[in-house]
N, C-alpha and C positions, 0 to 999 in steps of 0.2 A: 653581597655588599662588600665594598673595599673601603677601609678607612684610609684617607690620604691627608697629608699635612699641607700639600700644595694643590688644591683643586684645579687651579688654572692649568697646571701641567697635565692633569688627568684629561681635561677636555681637549687640550692641544694635541695630545697623542691619540685619543680614542674617539673624538667626535665623528670622524668618517664612519666608524663602525656603528655608531648609534643611528646614523642615517638609515641604515638598512631596516631598522624596526620603527623608525619614525617616532621615537620616544627617548627622552633624556631624563636621567635621574641626577639631580644636583646634590652632591654630598657636601653638606656644610658650606654651600656656596649660595649666599642670598641672591634674590632676584635683582637687587640694586648694586651688586658687586660689579665693578667695571670690567668689561671684556673688550678685546680688540674688535675692530670693525668686522672682520670676516666671521668671527665667532658669533658676534651679535646678530648679523644678518642671517646666519645659519639657524640659530636658536629661535629666532622670531617665528619661524614657520613650523615648529615642532612642539608637540605636547611635552610639558615638563612637570616633574614632581620634585619637591624638595624634601630631603631627609635631613632632619636637625638632630634627632636623638632616637634612642631605642623605642620611644613611644610611637614613632612614625612607622616602625618596621611592620607591625601587623597590617596596617592600612595599605601600605605599598605592596606587601606580599599578596594581599587579597586582590588588588588590581592586576598584578602580574599573572596570578593564577587564572583570573577571569579572562584576561587577554589571550592566554595560551589555550584555554578551552573553548571560548566562544568567539574570539576575534574582536571583542569589544569590551570596554571597561564597565564596571558596575554602574547602573543607572544613577544611584545616589551620588556617585563621585564624578559623573560625567561632566558636571559643570566645573568641578574643581580642577580638572586636568586640561581645560581649554588653554590654548597658548596664552601665556602671560607676558604682557609687554615688559621689556627690559628697560629699566630706567637708569640713566647714568647721572649720578649726583653732579651738580654744577661745580662743586669745588674740586672735582677730580679730573685731571686731564685724560684724554683718550689714550689707551695703550696701543703700542705698535702691533701690527699684524704678526710679527715674529720678533724674537729676541734681537735687540739691536746688535749690529756688527760694526766695529770700528773699521772704516774704509782703509784700504791699503793692501797691496799685494794681490795674490790670487784669490778670487771669490770661490768659496767651497762649492763643490758640485751640487750639494743639497740646499744651498743658500736660497732664501726667499727674496733676496735683494738683487739677484742677478737678472739683468734685463736683456732679452734676446733682441738682436738687431737684424731683422729680416730685410732683404732676402739673403743676406750674407751667410747666416748660419746654415740655411738649407743648401746653399750653393757649396759650402765647404763640405758638408756631409755627402753631397752628391759627388763632388770631385774626388773625395778620398775613397769612394767606392769603385773608381775607375782604374784600369791599368794606366800606369805612368801618371797617376794622380799627384799633383804637386801644388801646394798652397803656400803663398807668402803673405803673411799678415803684417802690415806696417801702419804705424801711427805714432804720434808723439807719446811721451811717457804718460802712464796712468790713464790710458784710454781703454784698457780691458783686453789687451793682446794676449797676455798669459792666460787669462780666464777662458778666452775663446779657445786657445790652443789646448787647454786641459779638457775641454768638452769635445773637441775633435778627437783627441786621444781616447776619451771614454767611449765615444761613438764607435771608433775603430775596434775597441775591445768588445763591444756589443756585437759587432759583425763577426767576431771570432778571430780577428787578426792577432798576431803577436805584436806587442807594442814596446817601444823603447824611447824614452824622452831624456834629453840632455838640456841642462840649463848652464850656459857658458859663464854665468856669474860664479859658478862653483869651481871653475877651472883656474888654477894658479896663473898669474899674469905671465910668468916666465915661459910657460908652455907655448904662448902665442908667438914667441920670437923666432922659433925654428920650425920649419914645415915638417921635417921628419919626426921631431919630438911630438908635434901637435897631432899628426895623423896616427902615430902609434898610440897615443893616449886616446884618441877618438875611437879607434878600433877596439882597444882594451875596454873602454867604458861600455860600448854597445855590447860587446861579448859578455861582460859581467851581468848586464841587465837581462840578457837572454839566457843566462845560466851556462854560458860557455866559458871555459877557463881562459882568463886573459893572458896566461903564460904562453899560449900558443902564438901570440902576436910576435914577440921577439924571435921565437923559433922559426916562424914562417918568413920573417922579413929578410930580404937579401939586398943589402945596400951596395954590394959590389956590382951586381948585374942590372939592377933595376932602380929607378928613381922612387921617391916617396909616394907619389900619386899612383904609380904603377903597382907598387907593393900594396897600398891601401885598396886599390881597385880589385886586385886579385884576391886579397884576403876576404874582402866583403863578399865577393861572388862565391868563393869556395867554402868558406867557413860559416858565413852568416846566412846567405840566401839559398844556396843549393840544398841544404838539408831540410829547409822549411817546406811544409805541405800547405801552408796558408800564407796569405800576404803578411808583410811586415810594415807596420806604421812607425815611421821615424819622426819624432817631434824635436825640433831644435829651437830652443828659446834663447832670447838675448843674444842673437847672432851678431848684433852690432858691436858686441864686445871685441870682435875680430877686426872691425873696420880700421882702427888706427894702425894695425900691423899690415901694411899694404901688400907685401909679398905673400904672406900666409893667407890673408883674406882673399886675394885674387885667385890663388891656386886652389883653395878649398871650394870657393864658389864655382870655379870652372869645373871642378870634379863633380859637384852636385849637378851641374847642368849636364855633364856627360852621362851621369847615371840616369837622369830623366830621359835623355835621348835614347839610351839603350833600352829603357823600359818600354819604349814604343815598338821595339822590333825583336827583343830578346825575351824568351819565355822565363828564364831565371830572374832577370832584372825586372820583369813585369810584376813580380811579387812586391816590389818596393814602392811604398807610398810615403811621401814626404810633406811635412808642414813646417814652415819656419816662421819665426816672429822676430821682428827687430824694430827698434825705435828710430823714427826719422829724425830725432834730435841729434843723432850721431852724424848726420850730414854736415854738421858744423866743422868737423875735423877732416872732411873729405875734399879732394881737389877736383871734384866733378859736379855737374848740375843734373845728374841723373841717378836713378837707383842703381846700386851695385849688382843687382840680381833681378833680371826682368823676364823670367820664364814662369810658366804655370799661371794659376788663378791668383791675381793680385787683389787683396782685400784691404782697402783703405777704410779702417773703421770710422764711421761717422759719429758725430755727437748725438745725444738723445734728442728726440723731438719733444714738443710740448706734451703730447699725449703720454709719452713714456715717463716724462718728469712728473706729471700728475699722478701716474700710477705709482711711482716711487714715493711720492708724498703720502699717498694712502697707505702704502706698506709700512711707512714709518709712524702711522697712527696720527698724522697731523691733519687737522680739520681746515686745511687751506683751500681756498677757491682759486679761480683763474687769476685774480689780481695778485695774490701773494706769490703764486708760481711765476707770474710774469716778472715780478720784481727780482726773484731769484735768477731767472734766466737772463734778465737784462744785465745782471752782474757777471754771470759765468757761462751764459749760453746753455748748451746741453752737455758740457764736459762731464763725463761720468764720475770721475773722482771728485771734482770740485762740487758737483751737485750733491753727491752722497755725503761728503764731509759736512756740508752745511746742514743737510737734513738730520744727520746723526746728532750734531751738537744741539740743534733746536729741539729735537725729540728727547734728548737727554736732559733738557732744561738748563744747559750750560749758558745759553744766550737766547734772546728773542730775535725774531726776524729783523726788527728795527735795529737792534744792537749789531747784528750781523752786517747789515747794509752800511752802517757807519764805519766799522772797523775792517771790513773785508780787504780793502785796497791798501792796507798798512802792514808793516812788519809785525805789529802787535796782534794782528788778526789771525784767524785760523789758516789763512793761506800764506803766512809769512815764509815758510820753508819753500813753497812752490815759487813764490815771487823771487826770493833770493837766489834760487837755483838759476832761473832765467837771467837775472842780473849778472851773476857770476860768469855765465857762458858768454854774455855780451861783452863783459869787461875783458875777457880773454881774447876777444876778436874785435879789435878797434874798428876795422873796416865794416864789419857787420853791425856794430853798435851805431856807427855813423849813419848807415842806411836805415836802421830802425828809428833813429831819432827823426828822420824825415817823415816817417809814417806817424809817429806819435805827435808831431808838431802840427798836423793838419787833420781835418775830418774828411778830406777829399781823397779819392783813390790816388796812389802814387806809383809812378813808373820807376822801378828800380832795376839795376843790372840783373840779368838772369840768374847768376849765381847767388846773389844776395836774396832775391825773392824766393828761390828754391830752398835755401837754408832757413830763412825766417818762417816760411810755411811749414817746413819740417819740424821746427821747434814748436809750432802751434801758436805763434805770436801774431801771424797775419793770415788772411784768406786771399786766395788768388781770384782776381776778376779779370779774365782775359790776360793781357800783358801787364796789368796793374795789380796792386795789392791794397787791402784795407786792414785796419787794426781789428783783431779779434777781441771779444770780451771787453768792449768799450769801457764800461764802468769800472772794471777791475784794473786793466793794464794801463789805460791812459793816465789816471791820476797818480798811480804808483810810479811809473817810469818818467812822467813829467817831473816828479819830485826827485827821484834818484839819479836821473840823467841830466837834471837841471835844464829842462826844455821849456821854452816859452812858445805859446801858440802865436 
């Protein structure tokens, strides 16, 4: 017997072990104490006994000894250990399946709130297992790119690969202004992550005879790849941080493309597997209407479908049906971050679904920061704002210039329908931007 102060924790950690014996001992945990959905459904099918005090110890020990010796409980107690219905008191809200996590940033590998989006995850794992494997994950902000990249890296580690991941948000802005400085830093960071002294980079670099890309290429081949006996997975996150620096971005992306081509024919370079992630919102600052990097497996992360949102609702311990879920999705579609943020606050008791629906499309609501970010980006680009005003002013599909449609779609504000666009997240974006951009229908 183990005395515990938090019996819910005991069951959360150990109830899979109890399944092996098909019996559960509840230590100071009454049958009417609320448990989350998954635990309740599990316990309903298993014999349970409750320990309240030392007086219960001889009775329970007798049952355990009988089970060990005969495989069945004593006849006198057989009726007592039949499955007991678990009753949830009406004044207690259901508990979430797992401890709530405030949405934002990378979802932890062990998180119960991560939702797989097939077939993309399986395709990524398959691609990274191939020679010359290259994956590029692109989507607007807060769609789950970094979380997927982390899982691809974890899968590569399970395959026995060496792994090195870089987040360009951690790089000083001044580094992006000079190609030589940037590539030196890139080689040094990868070296350090692989346990190689970064001091070898300046010793190897020959700026008199070779250009920065040639130096980087040779260093990577001789010092990084050649000594490896297993593949190397290279994960590059927030690559869009480079895009405003046209020369550095162009040359670095060209270098990655050349590495991918070498990996198809060269045994040393075949060890290299790459996955990159970048936000399509960065297209706003670009002078092109196409992706800056178009090789490898392109993964455009989709929004959640209704089944996935319903699953998330259950994981948050909310007893919503199809209608409540429909109201949420009418507001934000299946946008991963916006969906999870709403479910988190409702599950926490910060607001009700009705209160959420009233305030969501305002600066005072839980999406205020998200909405203001889009508004700021539009205000910095008057031509793009004018194009978006056309979309918000009508509920019909609108034909926009190709560049404007490309950028607004990259921001996640519109959806493409052939050569036309329609507004995304109708109930969220239309009222907010009609007010902020002073648009009349």
